[in-house]
N, C-alpha and C positions, 0 to 999 in steps of 0.2 A: 504493500500500500504506500509506504513512504517513498520507495523508489519511483512509483508511478507518479506521485505528486511532484517529485523533483524533476522527472522527465517532462511532465506537462509544463512546469514552470519554465524550464529551459526552452522548450518548444515555443511557448508563447512569447518569450523574450526574443527569440530569433525572428519570429514573425513580426513583432513590433519594430525590431531594428530594421528589418528588410523593407518596411513600408516606405521609408524615405531615406534610407541609407545611413541614418544616425539614430542615436537614442533620443528619448523624449526630452531630456534637458541637457543643456550645454553651457559651459562657462569657461572663459580663458583665464587661467590663473597666472600666467607669465607671458608677457608680450614678446620678450626676446626669443624664447624657445618655442613660442606658440603652444604652451602647455595647455592642452584642451581636455577638460574633464567633462565627460558625458555620463549620464546615468538614467536608469529606469527602475522604479520600485514596483514589484508585482508579487502578490501572494506571500508577503512577509520575507521576500528576498530582494536583494538589490544587485543590479549588474552595473559595473563601472567600466568605462572605456577611457583610456588616456592615450593621447598621441602627442609627440613632440617632433620638431623639424630638425632633428639631428640623430646621429647614430650613437646611442648611449643607453645605459640601463635606466629604468624608470622606477620611481617609488611614490606610493600614495598611502597615507596613513591618517588616523584620526584618534582623538582623545575621548575619554569617557565624558558623559554629560556632567557639567559642573566642575570639570578639571582644567578650566582655562588657565588657572594659575600655574599649572605644570609647565616646565620648560618645553620648548618646541620638540625636542627629541626625547622627552621623558615619559616613560610608561605609555607609549602609544602603540596601538594596533597598526602594523605596517605591512604593506604588500609590495613586493619587489619583483619586477620583470627583468630577467637577464636573457641574453641572446647568444646563440652559438655562432660559429663561423658561417653557417648557412642561412642565418637570419631567422631561425626558428626560436621562439620565445618560451620561457617557462616562468610561471608566476609562483612566487614563494609566499607562504603565510608566515609572517614574522612578528616579532615583538621587539620594540625599540628600547634598548638599554642605553642611557646617555653616556655611560662610561666606556662602552665598546660598540662595535658594529652591531647592527640588528641581528638577532638570533632567530633561527627557525623555530616555530612553535613546537615542532616535534622534538627539539632538543631541550625543552623545558619540562620539568616534572609536572604531570597533570594537564598539560596542554596538548593540543592536537591540530592537525591541518584541517581547517574548516572551509577551504575553497571548494565549492561544488563543481565548478567548471572554469576553464581558463583557455585563453589563446593569446598568441603574440607573434608578431613578425616584424621584419626590419629590412629597410633598404639602405642605400648609402646616405640618404638625406631624410630618413623618416623612420620612426619607431612607434609601435603601438602595442598596448596590452589591453586585455579584457578579462574580467573575472566576475564570478557570481558568488555571493555569500548570503547567508541568512542575516536579517537585521540583528537578531539576537541568536548567537550560536550556542549559548550555554557554556562556552569556554571562558571561565572567569580569570584564568591565568594568562592566556595568550591573546584573547580578543577583547574588543570594546564594543558595547552595544551601539548600534546606529538607530536613529529615529527619523521619522518623516518630518523633519524640521531642521532647525539650525544645528550644524555639526562643525566642530573645531578641527579642520583638516590641516595636515602638514603635507608638503609635496617636495619632491626633489628629482633631479636627474643627474647622471654622471657626466663627466667630460668625455668619456668614451665607454666602451663595453666592459672595461675592467672595473669590477665592483670595488670601489674604494671611496675616499672622501669626495663628496660631490663638487667641491670647489666653491669659491666665493660667488655669490649671486645666483647659484643654481638650486636654491631651496627657498622655501617660504612657508608662511602660516596664514591661514585665512578661514573665516567662518562662512560656510555655504549653507543656505537653507535648501534642503533637498525637496521641500514641497513647492517653493516658489521660484527657486533658481537665483534668488538674490544673494549678494555677497556682502560681507562686512569685514574689512581688513583693519584691525586695530592699529594704533600708532606703533611704528617700529623705530625705536630710538636706540637699538642695541649698539650700533656702531658709534653713535655719539656718546652713549653711556660708557662704552669700553675706552674710547679715546680720552674722555675727560678723566676717568679713573687712572689710566696709564700716565697721563701728564701729571696728575695730582700726586700720585704715590710712587711712580717710577722715575720722576724727574724732579719736581719742585720740592717735595718733602725731603728727599735725601740731601739736596743742597742746603735746605734750611737747617737740618740737623748738623750737617758738616760745618756750616758757618758758626753755629752756636758752640760746637765742640772744639774746633781748631783755629778759629779766626778771631778770638777775643782779644788778641794783642792789637788788633786794628779797631779804631773807633767806629768804623762803618759796619762792623759785624752785626750790630743790633738792627739797623734798618734793613740790611740784607736778609736777616733772619725773619723779621715779621712780614716783609713784603712777600718772600717766597712762601712762608707759612700761610699768609692770608690768601694768596692766589691758589695754593693747594686746597685750602678749605673751601673756597668758592667753587672750584672745579668739582670737588667731591660732593658738595651740596647739590649742585646742578645735576650731576650724574645720578645722584640718589633720587632726586625728584623725578627725573626721566624714567628711572626704573619703576617707581611707584605708579606713574601714569600708565606705563606699559602693562603692568600687572594688576592695575586697578586696586592698589592697596599693598600692604606689607605682605611679604611671602617668607615663610619659615620652612619651606619644604625641601630646600637643598642646602648643602654646606656653603655654597657660594653666597646665597642670600643671608644665611646666619652670620657668616664672617663679615659680610658687607654691612649689616645692620650694627653689629658690635663695633666695627671700625668707625662708623660715622659717630656713634655715641662717644667713643674715645676721643675723636677729633674735637668734639664740643667740650669734653672735660679738659683736654689738653689746652684748648684756647682759654678756658676759665682759669686754670692754674697759671698759665703764662701771663695773663693780664694781672692776676694777683701778685705774681712775682715781680712784675714791672712796677706796679704802683706801691708795693710795700718795700721796695728796695731803698736802702739807706747807705750813703757813702761811708758812714762810720761803723757799719756792721763788721763783725769779725767772723769769718767763715761763711759757709753756705748753709742756710736753714733747711731742715728737712721739709717743712711746709712753708710756702708752696713750691719752692724751687726744685727740690729733689723729686717731689711728686710730679712736677711738670716734666722733668727729664724722663722719669720712668714711664709715665703714661704716653709720652711722645714716642718712645722706642717701641712700646707695646703696640701702639697704633700702626707704626710702620710695618712691624712684623705681621700683624693680622691683615693689613692691607695687601701684602704680598700673597698671603694665603688666599684671600678673597679673589685676587686677580688670577692666580693659577687655577683655582677651582672653577672660576668662570670660564677660563679658556678650555678646560676639560669638558665642562657642561655644554658649551657651544661647539665642541668638536673642532677647535682650532688645530691646525696641523701640528704634529708633535715637534718638528724642527723649530717652529716659532716659540713653543713653550720652552724648549731647551735653551734657545738663544736668550730669551727673556730671563730665565733662571740664571744663565751664565752672567748676564749683566748685573743682576742683583748680587750674585756671588762676587763679582769684581768690586762692587761697592764695599761689601764687607771686607774683602781682601785689602783694599786700600786703607780702610779704617784700622784694621789690625796691624798693618805695616807701620802706619803713623804712630799708633799707640806704643808699639815695641820700640820704634826709633826714638821716641821721646823718653822712654825709660832708659835706653842705653846711652843716649846723648842728650841729657836734660838741658844742658847749657849751650848746645851747639847752634851757631848761627852761620848760614852760608853767605860768605862775603864775595864769592866768586861769580855769582850769577845776577848781580845787581839787586840782591835782596836785602842788603844791610840797611840802605837808606829807608826803604819802605818799612822794614821791621822796626828800626829805631823810631821813625816818625810815628808809627802806630802806637808804640809804647808811650812816647811822650804825650801824644794827644789823648790816649786812654787815661793816663794818670792825671 
């Protein structure tokens, strides 16, 4: 009986497709690749067809209802078409894990392949996949329920037929109403968010910390410190606001978001301690007080450490290529290496001043002005 229903469903779908050469609904998700999503819902099943104007693998996935706060590649039901050398396609029922490539449902304990039927073919300038699934497969591990209404879709295609990272600009996220065909693409500020945070914590804050730690012999260390720190704080605050707008609120579902929220809180605390340190400073004081000065130092360094953790986990979450993560980590390691070198050098040569590279005048001038 069940096989008869499935066969009847597929037969009716084929008939409906053949009426005008395309499925009932159609929407272009990406103009550059002409990523065309078509679908028809019939008898509690859905048939999707995706075509692109290039020779590459294709991916289409969706999140569960109410899971819009999940990252684009997080916990999604994903279906991928790969093609052999003859242009024949195979569609895989997959589950998206943001830390790795998508996994076949059959590799997950308790999950199964729930694609009822599929097809795919490819030419030198064209790739197409089609598959049919139940709206609700009953597979709670590997699949996500579809509804005849708004669905949070993710899409992607490769740069070629080798199944690997899709590349910049070859993926996206969009809400499509399967009943009406209307689309709603939320604000995508990911690149702005990432750029602002990289500038804030990968460039400005390290120089701010460096000036406060090693340039106090010069009278201009203080304006350099608060200008760099102020710019870093502004960039971080704007980047944080963009993230809230994208996610429609605070998100605690990933390590990246948790590290990011804690980092911003520490930024505000560091600013408070820094302001107190400045206004409570007295030229007659002896030694450095624990509060607020040392508190400011400690919180500032914790902020920087957590910001690096937030950036790296964000790169992993959004599947930034591994070489980029390695290079960024190497730059941060270089920062720490320079600081360790200077600290050791100062311990070994506490009274050494380099008179051979034009540094004596500036150094003496700085001391005189500072005093």
